[in-house]
C-alpha positions as CSV (number, residue, x, y, z in Angstrom):
1,X,75.6,156.2,72.6
2,X,76.4,158.1,75.8
3,X,79.9,158.3,77.3
4,X,78.9,155.6,79.8
5,X,79.2,152.8,77.2
6,X,82.3,151.5,75.5
7,X,81.2,149.1,72.8
8,X,84.7,148.9,71.3
9,X,85.6,146.2,73.8
10,X,83.0,143.5,74.7
11,X,82.9,139.8,75.1
12,X,79.9,139.1,73.0
13,X,76.6,140.2,71.5
14,X,73.3,139.0,73.0
15,X,70.3,139.2,70.7
16,X,66.9,138.9,72.3
17,X,63.9,138.2,69.9
18,X,60.3,138.3,70.9
19,X,58.0,136.9,68.2
20,X,54.3,137.7,68.5
21,X,51.2,136.5,66.6
22,X,52.9,133.4,65.2
23,X,50.8,130.6,63.8
24,X,50.5,128.1,66.7
25,X,51.4,125.1,64.5
26,X,54.8,126.7,63.8
27,X,55.5,126.9,67.5
28,X,54.9,123.1,68.1
29,X,57.0,121.4,65.4
30,X,60.2,120.5,67.3
31,X,62.0,119.2,64.2
32,X,61.3,122.3,62.1
33,X,62.2,124.6,65.0
34,X,65.5,122.7,65.5
35,X,66.3,123.0,61.8
36,X,65.4,126.7,61.7
37,X,67.7,127.5,64.6
38,X,70.6,125.3,63.3
39,X,70.3,127.3,60.0
40,X,70.3,130.5,62.0
41,X,73.5,129.4,63.7
42,X,75.1,128.6,60.4
43,X,74.1,131.9,58.9
44,X,76.0,133.6,61.7
45,X,79.1,131.4,61.1
46,X,78.7,129.8,64.5
47,X,80.0,126.3,65.3
48,X,77.3,124.0,66.5
49,X,78.5,121.6,69.2
50,X,75.2,120.0,70.3
51,X,71.5,120.6,70.6
52,X,68.7,119.5,72.9
53,X,65.0,120.1,72.2
54,X,61.9,119.1,74.1
55,X,58.2,119.2,73.0
56,X,55.8,119.4,75.9
57,X,53.1,117.4,74.2
58,X,50.0,118.0,72.0
59,X,49.0,121.6,72.0
60,X,52.0,122.7,74.0
61,X,55.3,124.4,73.1
62,X,58.9,123.6,72.6
63,X,62.0,124.5,74.5
64,X,65.4,124.1,73.0
65,X,69.0,124.9,73.2
66,X,71.8,124.8,70.7
67,X,75.2,124.9,72.3
68,X,77.7,126.8,70.2
69,X,81.5,127.0,70.5
70,X,80.7,130.8,70.5
71,X,77.9,130.4,73.2
72,X,74.3,129.4,72.6
73,X,70.9,129.8,71.0
74,X,67.8,129.1,73.0
75,X,64.0,129.1,72.4
76,X,60.8,128.8,74.3
77,X,57.5,128.7,72.6
78,X,53.9,129.2,73.8
79,X,51.5,128.2,71.0
80,X,48.5,129.0,73.2
81,X,49.8,132.6,73.2
82,X,51.2,132.6,69.6
83,X,54.5,133.7,71.1
84,X,58.2,132.6,70.9
85,X,61.1,133.9,73.0
86,X,64.6,133.4,71.4
87,X,67.9,134.2,73.0
88,X,71.1,134.3,70.9
89,X,74.5,134.9,72.5
90,X,77.6,134.8,70.4
91,X,81.2,135.9,71.0
92,X,84.2,136.1,68.7
93,X,83.6,137.0,65.0
94,X,80.1,135.6,65.0
95,X,77.2,138.0,64.7
96,X,73.8,137.0,65.9
97,X,72.1,139.6,63.7
98,X,72.9,137.3,60.7
99,X,70.5,134.8,62.3
100,X,67.4,137.0,62.2
101,X,66.3,136.5,58.6
102,X,66.0,132.7,58.7
103,X,64.2,132.9,62.1
104,X,61.7,135.5,60.7
105,X,61.3,133.5,57.5
106,X,60.3,130.4,59.4
107,X,58.1,131.9,62.2
108,X,56.6,134.7,60.1
109,X,55.7,136.8,63.2
110,X,53.2,139.6,62.6
111,X,54.8,141.6,65.4
112,X,58.4,141.3,66.6
113,X,60.8,143.0,69.0
114,X,64.5,142.7,69.0
115,X,67.1,143.9,71.4
116,X,70.9,143.7,71.0
117,X,73.0,143.9,74.1
118,X,76.8,144.1,74.1
119,X,77.9,141.9,77.0
120,X,81.1,141.8,79.1
121,X,82.2,145.3,78.4
122,X,85.8,145.8,79.6
């Protein structure tokens, strides 16, 4: 890293996952998606406070949020595009990278992008 960044002090880690070429049926099942993301939170040792998920109807996607004591996990799916956008922000000792395996195992994306951003650098 360049001298412009100080990752020794930060408020949290923000993981952005873009999942492409996912089977559309996996992007529509609100209960399975909820369970997947709750497992992902547990794998990162996060504390789940609540969740709220909404399915937009037959053939449409899901949007959801898991509120964590350490921040949040959110998802938006587009089955018509075979795409999911997942946002995981965690502070403290939790590490969102420990969430990745369970997410990839459920969605089985053929192509994926991940970006980790250190937030709130002091």
